[in-house]
NUDREN-191323 format. One line per field, with one value per atom (N, C-alpha, C): residue in one letter; atom name; x, y, z. Coordinates in steps of 0.001 Angstrom, whole numbers, plus 500000, padded with zeros to 6 digits. Example, Ala and Ser with C-alpha at 12.3 -4.5 7.8 and 13.67 -1.06 7.14 Angstrom:
% NUDREN-191323
residuo = [A, A, A, S, S, S]
atomo = [N, CA, C, N, CA, C]
east = [513190, 512300, 513200, 512850, 513670, 512900]
north = [494310, 495500, 496700, 497750, 498940, 500030]
up = [507800, 507800, 507800, 507080, 507140, 507870]
//
This chain:
% NUDREN-191323
residuo = [M, M, M, T, T, T, R, R, R, R, R, R, M, M, M, V, V, V, L, L, L, P, P, P, L, L, L, A, A, A, L, L, L, V, V, V, V, V, V, L, L, L, L, L, L, L, L, L, G, G, G, A, A, A, M, M, M, L, L, L, Y, Y, Y, I, I, I, R, R, R, R, R, R, L, L, L, K, K, K, A, A, A, E, E, E, L, L, L, N, N, N, V, V, V, A, A, A, R, R, R, R, R, R, G, G, G, G, G, G, S, S, S, A, A, A, P, P, P, A, A, A, A, A, A, T, T, T, A, A, A, A, A, A, A, A, A, P, P, P, T, T, T, P, P, P, T, T, T, P, P, P, A, A, A, A, A, A, P, P, P, A, A, A, T, T, T, P, P, P, G, G, G, Q, Q, Q, A, A, A, R, R, R, T, T, T, L, L, L, T, T, T, P, P, P, E, E, E, Q, Q, Q, R, R, R, Q, Q, Q, G, G, G, M, M, M, L, L, L, D, D, D, V, V, V, L, L, L, G, G, G, T, T, T, E, E, E, S, S, S, G, G, G, P, P, P, V, V, V, R, R, R, K, K, K, V, V, V, W, W, W, F, F, F, R, R, R, V, V, V, E, E, E, L, L, L, N, N, N, K, K, K, P, P, P, E, E, E, P, P, P, S, S, S, G, G, G, Y, Y, Y, Q, Q, Q, K, K, K, E, E, E, I, I, I, E, E, E, A, A, A, V, V, V, F, F, F, K, K, K, Q, Q, Q, A, A, A, G, G, G, W, W, W, E, E, E, V, V, V, E, E, E, T, T, T, A, A, A, G, G, G, S, S, S, D, D, D, G, G, G, M, M, M, V, V, V, F, F, F, K, K, K, P, P, P, G, G, G, V, V, V, Y, Y, Y, L, L, L, L, L, L, V, V, V, G, G, G, D, D, D, D, D, D, E, E, E, W, W, W, P, P, P, S, S, S, Y, Y, Y, A, A, A, S, S, S, T, T, T, A, A, A, Y, Y, Y, D, D, D, A, A, A, F, F, F, Q, Q, Q, K, K, K, A, A, A, G, G, G, I, I, I, E, E, E, V, V, V, K, K, K, A, A, A, A, A, A, R, R, R, G, G, G, Y, Y, Y, R, R, R, A, A, A, Y, Y, Y, Y, Y, Y, Q, Q, Q, E, E, E, Q, Q, Q, K, K, K, K, K, K, E, E, E, K, K, K, P, P, P, A, A, A, W, W, W, Q, Q, Q, G, G, G, P, P, P, K, K, K, L, L, L, A, A, A, E, E, E, D, D, D, Q, Q, Q, T, T, T, Y, Y, Y, V, V, V, V, V, V, L, L, L, I, I, I, G, G, G, A, A, A, S, S, S, P, P, P, P, P, P, S, S, S]
atomo = [N, CA, C, N, CA, C, N, CA, C, N, CA, C, N, CA, C, N, CA, C, N, CA, C, N, CA, C, N, CA, C, N, CA, C, N, CA, C, N, CA, C, N, CA, C, N, CA, C, N, CA, C, N, CA, C, N, CA, C, N, CA, C, N, CA, C, N, CA, C, N, CA, C, N, CA, C, N, CA, C, N, CA, C, N, CA, C, N, CA, C, N, CA, C, N, CA, C, N, CA, C, N, CA, C, N, CA, C, N, CA, C, N, CA, C, N, CA, C, N, CA, C, N, CA, C, N, CA, C, N, CA, C, N, CA, C, N, CA, C, N, CA, C, N, CA, C, N, CA, C, N, CA, C, N, CA, C, N, CA, C, N, CA, C, N, CA, C, N, CA, C, N, CA, C, N, CA, C, N, CA, C, N, CA, C, N, CA, C, N, CA, C, N, CA, C, N, CA, C, N, CA, C, N, CA, C, N, CA, C, N, CA, C, N, CA, C, N, CA, C, N, CA, C, N, CA, C, N, CA, C, N, CA, C, N, CA, C, N, CA, C, N, CA, C, N, CA, C, N, CA, C, N, CA, C, N, CA, C, N, CA, C, N, CA, C, N, CA, C, N, CA, C, N, CA, C, N, CA, C, N, CA, C, N, CA, C, N, CA, C, N, CA, C, N, CA, C, N, CA, C, N, CA, C, N, CA, C, N, CA, C, N, CA, C, N, CA, C, N, CA, C, N, CA, C, N, CA, C, N, CA, C, N, CA, C, N, CA, C, N, CA, C, N, CA, C, N, CA, C, N, CA, C, N, CA, C, N, CA, C, N, CA, C, N, CA, C, N, CA, C, N, CA, C, N, CA, C, N, CA, C, N, CA, C, N, CA, C, N, CA, C, N, CA, C, N, CA, C, N, CA, C, N, CA, C, N, CA, C, N, CA, C, N, CA, C, N, CA, C, N, CA, C, N, CA, C, N, CA, C, N, CA, C, N, CA, C, N, CA, C, N, CA, C, N, CA, C, N, CA, C, N, CA, C, N, CA, C, N, CA, C, N, CA, C, N, CA, C, N, CA, C, N, CA, C, N, CA, C, N, CA, C, N, CA, C, N, CA, C, N, CA, C, N, CA, C, N, CA, C, N, CA, C, N, CA, C, N, CA, C, N, CA, C, N, CA, C, N, CA, C, N, CA, C, N, CA, C, N, CA, C, N, CA, C, N, CA, C, N, CA, C, N, CA, C, N, CA, C, N, CA, C, N, CA, C, N, CA, C, N, CA, C, N, CA, C, N, CA, C, N, CA, C, N, CA, C, N, CA, C, N, CA, C, N, CA, C, N, CA, C, N, CA, C, N, CA, C, N, CA, C, N, CA, C, N, CA, C, N, CA, C, N, CA, C, N, CA, C, N, CA, C, N, CA, C, N, CA, C, N, CA, C, N, CA, C, N, CA, C, N, CA, C, N, CA, C, N, CA, C, N, CA, C, N, CA, C, N, CA, C, N, CA, C, N, CA, C, N, CA, C, N, CA, C, N, CA, C, N, CA, C]
east = [294489, 294747, 293476, 292348, 291080, 290733, 291000, 290708, 291572, 292784, 293681, 293182, 292507, 292012, 290699, 289913, 288608, 288751, 289645, 289809, 290261, 291285, 291671, 290548, 289835, 288729, 287626, 287318, 286300, 286735, 288002, 288516, 288446, 288751, 288669, 287231, 286287, 284868, 284421, 284834, 284485, 285075, 286313, 286972, 286268, 285924, 285214, 283856, 283161, 281871, 282027, 283047, 283305, 283650, 284431, 284795, 283563, 282686, 281452, 280569, 280486, 279683, 280246, 281554, 282196, 281982, 282081, 281852, 280434, 279458, 278067, 277884, 278494, 278394, 279026, 280169, 280816, 279910, 279256, 278346, 277192, 276637, 275532, 276002, 277212, 277773, 277978, 278494, 278670, 277342, 276307, 274981, 274493, 274703, 274272, 275026, 276303, 277102, 276644, 276130, 275647, 274281, 273719, 272431, 271401, 271735, 270835, 269588, 269594, 268369, 268246, 269327, 269239, 268693, 267874, 267236, 268180, 267846, 268611, 267868, 267519, 266775, 267725, 267161, 267980, 267686, 268455, 268294, 266946, 266277, 265010, 263834, 264109, 263039, 262219, 261056, 260195, 260927, 260672, 261261, 260154, 260451, 259428, 258904, 257701, 257085, 256374, 256337, 255645, 254134, 253624, 252189, 251428, 250126, 249284, 249317, 249302, 249369, 248083, 248228, 247053, 246294, 245067, 244293, 245042, 245348, 246157, 245393, 246172, 245600, 245579, 245515, 245479, 246835, 246791, 248026, 248862, 250162, 251069, 251734, 251915, 252675, 253508, 254531, 255359, 254871, 254743, 254389, 255659, 255505, 256704, 257551, 256915, 257646, 258456, 257856, 258577, 259779, 259572, 260685, 261831, 261487, 262516, 263217, 262466, 263076, 264062, 263677, 264582, 265824, 265624, 266761, 267731, 267185, 268034, 268924, 268364, 269142, 270096, 269619, 270469, 271683, 271517, 272616, 273713, 273440, 274451, 275455, 275175, 276084, 277385, 278478, 279771, 280740, 280296, 281163, 281366, 282299, 282585, 281472, 280590, 279506, 278179, 277380, 276018, 275146, 274717, 274009, 272862, 271791, 270636, 270201, 269818, 269289, 267822, 266949, 265528, 265113, 264161, 263460, 261984, 261224, 259806, 259099, 257840, 257029, 256654, 257425, 257274, 255930, 255283, 254002, 252811, 253057, 251983, 252117, 251108, 251212, 251468, 250815, 250950, 252370, 252927, 254290, 255323, 255106, 256043, 256044, 254863, 254767, 255392, 255157, 255714, 257233, 257752, 259198, 259806, 259143, 259673, 259750, 258757, 258800, 259993, 260198, 261315, 262641, 262715, 263926, 264286, 263290, 263541, 264192, 263803, 264398, 265871, 266163, 267554, 268402, 267865, 268611, 268831, 267807, 267933, 269022, 269187, 270221, 271599, 271684, 272970, 273384, 272428, 272731, 272636, 273439, 273333, 272198, 271348, 270176, 270162, 269904, 269670, 268317, 267504, 266173, 266034, 265517, 265273, 263862, 263350, 262031, 262067, 260954, 260822, 261167, 261501, 261796, 260649, 259418, 258240, 257799, 258575, 258179, 257119, 256272, 255283, 255781, 256049, 256561, 255407, 255680, 254695, 254451, 253265, 253008, 253977, 254350, 255226, 256590, 257482, 258843, 259803, 260795, 261771, 263171, 264084, 265483, 266282, 266902, 267657, 269143, 269918, 271358, 272049, 272953, 273606, 274399, 275179, 276040, 275491, 276185, 275760, 276020, 277072, 277383, 276732, 276091, 275461, 276509, 276588, 277427, 276772, 277578, 277024, 275923, 276059, 275051, 273738, 273776, 272531, 271837, 272622, 272048, 271448, 272137, 271625, 270323, 270253, 269012, 267881, 268166, 267155, 266713, 267675, 267354, 266479, 266727, 265917, 264466, 264257, 262886, 262235, 263002, 262465, 262094, 262959, 262698, 261411, 261128, 259914, 258691, 258886, 257755, 257299, 258195, 257875, 258299, 257356, 257667, 258457, 259628, 260507, 260852, 260627, 261054, 262451, 263412, 264801, 265408, 266382, 267092, 268519, 269405, 270795, 271130, 272258, 272664, 271845, 271337, 270437, 271139, 272386, 273096, 273136, 273510, 273581, 272185, 271194, 269814, 269351, 269659, 269291, 269902, 271191, 271873, 271287, 270981, 270391, 269024, 268203, 266874, 266965, 267852, 268023, 268521, 269358, 269887, 268791, 267998, 266943, 265729, 265379, 264199, 264586, 265079, 265557, 264530, 263244, 262217, 261926, 262538, 262297, 262711, 261900, 262210, 262460, 263486, 263828, 264772, 264836, 265737, 267192, 267941, 269363, 270146, 271068, 271909, 273075, 273397, 274572, 275821, 276955, 278205, 278553, 278344, 278714, 277578, 276480, 275291, 275302, 275321, 275398, 274031, 273006, 271654, 270645, 269376, 268307, 267099, 266378, 265109, 264015, 263155, 262038, 260806, 260121, 258886, 257736, 256958, 255772, 254563, 253425, 252173, 251872, 250975, 250557, 249895, 250324, 249696, 248202, 247396, 245958, 245714, 244727, 244420, 243751]
north = [585980, 584742, 583914, 584559, 583848, 583129, 583788, 583203, 581966, 581981, 580841, 579636, 579866, 578767, 578200, 579000, 578557, 577444, 577612, 576614, 575260, 575196, 573888, 573267, 574076, 573546, 573002, 573715, 573246, 571940, 571818, 570584, 569418, 569687, 568642, 568171, 569088, 568733, 567931, 568352, 567635, 566234, 566100, 564799, 563877, 564399, 563588, 563121, 564008, 563636, 562545, 562652, 561631, 560294, 560337, 559100, 558431, 559206, 558649, 558058, 558734, 558245, 556923, 556835, 555610, 554478, 554781, 553767, 553226, 554103, 553674, 552801, 553192, 552388, 551013, 550954, 549665, 548777, 549355, 548580, 548027, 548843, 548370, 547298, 547419, 546408, 545096, 545170, 543959, 543269, 544046, 543476, 542795, 543443, 542863, 541574, 541531, 540319, 539176, 539494, 538453, 537948, 538445, 537951, 539031, 540240, 541366, 541332, 540531, 540434, 541495, 542152, 543197, 544459, 545200, 546354, 547522, 548397, 549621, 550772, 550601, 551623, 552722, 553841, 554943, 555159, 556014, 556263, 556880, 557460, 558114, 557146, 555861, 554861, 554939, 554285, 554368, 553989, 554738, 554474, 554475, 553998, 553963, 555358, 555389, 556671, 556568, 557627, 557570, 557734, 557819, 557980, 556725, 556850, 555716, 554667, 553371, 552320, 552214, 551695, 551445, 550249, 550079, 548920, 547677, 546781, 545636, 544646, 543937, 542885, 541586, 540482, 539182, 538859, 538009, 537570, 536783, 537026, 536369, 535166, 534134, 532963, 532486, 531733, 531152, 529744, 529443, 528090, 527234, 525916, 525055, 525340, 525667, 525975, 527264, 528267, 529520, 529289, 528515, 528218, 527544, 526539, 525804, 526704, 527543, 528474, 529401, 529916, 530785, 530028, 528808, 528004, 527728, 527409, 527133, 528331, 529525, 530730, 531089, 531066, 531446, 530525, 529266, 528311, 528580, 529439, 529744, 530795, 531488, 532549, 531919, 532247, 531648, 532622, 533854, 534845, 534557, 535271, 535042, 535541, 536399, 536939, 536419, 535888, 535425, 535945, 537189, 537842, 538675, 538719, 539548, 540283, 541534, 542354, 542633, 542382, 542667, 543766, 544580, 545524, 545276, 545176, 544863, 545478, 545806, 546292, 545076, 544829, 543618, 543535, 544669, 544676, 544383, 544165, 543857, 542397, 541581, 540142, 539749, 540390, 539949, 540157, 541388, 541523, 540772, 540715, 540017, 538515, 537941, 536519, 536203, 537059, 536867, 536960, 537920, 538079, 536836, 536260, 535058, 533888, 533766, 532707, 532902, 534140, 534434, 534220, 534673, 534500, 533024, 532171, 530738, 530165, 530651, 530179, 530596, 531857, 532316, 531495, 531237, 530452, 529028, 528434, 527078, 527018, 528101, 528167, 528472, 528641, 528881, 530332, 531231, 532655, 533161, 534177, 534889, 535905, 535975, 536845, 537779, 539051, 540026, 540668, 540702, 541301, 542397, 543537, 544660, 545170, 545883, 546483, 547745, 548414, 549591, 550895, 550831, 552038, 553041, 552526, 553394, 553864, 553554, 553949, 552981, 553502, 552674, 552526, 551291, 551048, 550984, 551403, 551266, 549777, 549421, 548008, 547473, 546218, 545570, 545243, 544821, 544442, 545360, 545876, 546804, 546315, 546470, 546135, 547404, 547946, 549196, 548902, 549147, 548911, 550216, 550154, 551354, 552124, 551434, 552106, 551928, 552513, 552375, 550977, 550327, 548985, 547961, 546978, 545902, 544876, 544532, 543386, 542132, 541123, 539935, 539295, 539293, 538647, 539431, 540741, 541513, 541170, 541034, 540636, 539238, 538340, 536978, 536983, 537792, 537891, 538403, 539434, 539976, 538906, 538182, 537124, 536046, 535736, 534725, 535183, 536454, 536976, 536887, 537236, 537185, 535759, 534801, 533395, 532915, 533438, 533054, 533831, 534777, 535570, 536626, 537018, 538044, 539394, 540298, 541622, 542415, 542871, 543660, 544946, 546056, 547347, 547579, 547809, 547914, 549246, 549678, 550922, 550791, 551486, 551535, 552982, 553168, 554516, 555046, 554141, 554562, 555399, 555084, 555866, 557349, 557649, 559046, 559660, 558898, 559381, 559713, 558832, 559048, 560352, 560532, 561743, 562995, 562907, 564040, 564405, 563399, 563651, 564269, 563760, 564289, 565738, 566038, 567399, 568368, 567951, 568812, 568901, 567785, 567722, 566974, 567665, 566990, 566066, 566309, 565459, 564202, 564095, 562937, 561658, 560604, 559321, 558271, 557513, 556380, 555497, 554224, 553334, 553713, 553824, 554150, 552847, 552754, 551570, 551691, 550593, 550562, 550635, 550973, 551119, 549865, 548688, 547435, 546847, 547536, 547033, 547533, 546606, 546988, 547138, 546493, 546621, 546212, 546462, 546074, 545672, 544667, 544258, 544706, 545618, 546102, 545273, 544797, 544046, 544881, 545442, 546196, 545289, 545840, 545079, 544543, 543610, 543063, 544174, 544352, 545395, 545122, 546170, 545971, 545124, 544287, 543397, 544156]
up = [629684, 630386, 630508, 630748, 630875, 629584, 628467, 627163, 626918, 627386, 627226, 628011, 629095, 629918, 629383, 628708, 628221, 627194, 626240, 625187, 625743, 626587, 627143, 627984, 628742, 629538, 628645, 627578, 626644, 625998, 625669, 625077, 626067, 627319, 628347, 628500, 628556, 628680, 627469, 626290, 625060, 625072, 625486, 625552, 626550, 627709, 628709, 628174, 627507, 626924, 625887, 625063, 624040, 624685, 625768, 626463, 627058, 627662, 628224, 627138, 626009, 624899, 624371, 624238, 623758, 624760, 626037, 627075, 626993, 626803, 626678, 625437, 624314, 623091, 623274, 623961, 624225, 625074, 626084, 626941, 626122, 625240, 624407, 623434, 622925, 622040, 622788, 624019, 624830, 625084, 625372, 625589, 624319, 623187, 621912, 621625, 621948, 621731, 622617, 623821, 624725, 624324, 623273, 622825, 622690, 623080, 622887, 623746, 624823, 625591, 626673, 627037, 628040, 627391, 628091, 627487, 627306, 626394, 626182, 626837, 628096, 628815, 629264, 629663, 630156, 631624, 632245, 633672, 633996, 633040, 633323, 633256, 633288, 633255, 634543, 634576, 635740, 637018, 638047, 639348, 640379, 641578, 642613, 642912, 643397, 643724, 645062, 645839, 647111, 646968, 645743, 645531, 645945, 646106, 646476, 645372, 645751, 644745, 643948, 642725, 641896, 642452, 642003, 642420, 641971, 642904, 642533, 641659, 640843, 640014, 640806, 640096, 640748, 641360, 642400, 643043, 642041, 642039, 641107, 641772, 640993, 641421, 640240, 640532, 639480, 639161, 637896, 637478, 637521, 637520, 637454, 636207, 635086, 633863, 634015, 634672, 634894, 635802, 636867, 637778, 637023, 636217, 635491, 634478, 633794, 632835, 633517, 634683, 635427, 635877, 636402, 636852, 635711, 634532, 633371, 633048, 633087, 632758, 633889, 635121, 636256, 636373, 635978, 636034, 635020, 634046, 633021, 633470, 634570, 635016, 635486, 634800, 635105, 635773, 635992, 636624, 638097, 638727, 640139, 641071, 640559, 641383, 640857, 641766, 641456, 642598, 642450, 643549, 643019, 643811, 643486, 644755, 644572, 645658, 645361, 646316, 646170, 647127, 646696, 647577, 647347, 648431, 648341, 649548, 649343, 650467, 651307, 652360, 653156, 653872, 654085, 654795, 653874, 652599, 651647, 651219, 651529, 651281, 649822, 648863, 647469, 646935, 646951, 646425, 647264, 648566, 649440, 649149, 648959, 648638, 647284, 646310, 644972, 645010, 645753, 645882, 646522, 647519, 648179, 647207, 646311, 645306, 644371, 643926, 643027, 643756, 644992, 645801, 645922, 646127, 646270, 645008, 643841, 642587, 642518, 642863, 642843, 643822, 645007, 645994, 645496, 644883, 644356, 643282, 642545, 641503, 642091, 643411, 644062, 644144, 643940, 644005, 645441, 645747, 647025, 646888, 647903, 647844, 649044, 648794, 649867, 649623, 650660, 650542, 651582, 651152, 652056, 651830, 652816, 652699, 651857, 651819, 650959, 651670, 652951, 653735, 653678, 653669, 653667, 652298, 651267, 649912, 649392, 648524, 647829, 646401, 645995, 644648, 643659, 642440, 641368, 641137, 640677, 640394, 639334, 639488, 638526, 639098, 638213, 638587, 637844, 638566, 638009, 638334, 637397, 637623, 637337, 638370, 638257, 638431, 637381, 637398, 637779, 638741, 639247, 638220, 637414, 636441, 635027, 634047, 632657, 632113, 632604, 632139, 633062, 632444, 633210, 633618, 634911, 635257, 634648, 634343, 633678, 634501, 635829, 636658, 636677, 636478, 636358, 635047, 633982, 632692, 632782, 633485, 633637, 634428, 635489, 636265, 635375, 634581, 633672, 632670, 632111, 631146, 631775, 633046, 633739, 633845, 634169, 634219, 632837, 631806, 630443, 630048, 630379, 630055, 630723, 631909, 632640, 632180, 631264, 630792, 631776, 632681, 633672, 633098, 632956, 632419, 633450, 633035, 633897, 633177, 633842, 633318, 633879, 632991, 633425, 633024, 633806, 633530, 634020, 633360, 633802, 634149, 634810, 635203, 636367, 637200, 638272, 639344, 639663, 640699, 640342, 639102, 638656, 638648, 638216, 638204, 639625, 640580, 641981, 642497, 642252, 642721, 642079, 640794, 640076, 640655, 640915, 641463, 642857, 643696, 645050, 645019, 644033, 643921, 643486, 642485, 641958, 642882, 643524, 644397, 645672, 646685, 647894, 648557, 648359, 648970, 648146, 646959, 646093, 646797, 646612, 647234, 646173, 646374, 645521, 646301, 645947, 646690, 646455, 647523, 647410, 647374, 646424, 646322, 647300, 647968, 648837, 647966, 648561, 647807, 647013, 647609, 646946, 646103, 646033, 645331, 643885, 642950, 641542, 640891, 641454, 640917, 641981, 641699, 642610, 641783, 642288, 641683, 642631, 642153, 642953, 642599, 643621, 643397, 643936, 643022, 643401, 643374, 643677, 643671, 642275, 642207, 640931, 640109, 638854, 638039, 637855, 637726, 637516, 636261, 636356, 635226, 634102]
//
């Protein structure tokens, strides 16, 4: 009887794996059809760390050209959702000031903005966009495209929810930003990378 159950279970596992693989391929195809500008990153991409920050580089600001480039792209989002979630170390003037400049552009473009602190975590220098699921919602892709149009380097990853759960299971003391149930992605603003 045990042998009879092994084969159907193995087939179910194989089928589920194939379905997940096909879903991932479809998501990558959709991204490619939209212009191929969204990254093909994996869940194991850089994430925040509680380690001490690197020596910060120069303070970042947006030029008028960068603002306009972002506005041009953000204005193209035609879906029913136009929302961005930010996490930033609010007690650090440089990343906090930079995030406020970026937030102002999203608001000017008519996007809904939510900003939260780091909950005591120290983010790696730079800007990160972490998508909760394997498929990018169109508005997350549009946000990423806006950063690209402005020449802002963004390290992006998808499948972050599963990655978060995996890390917490393997290392309970691991720290990373937790996405709320209704939150599909987050933009982390760390300190200015060293020059």
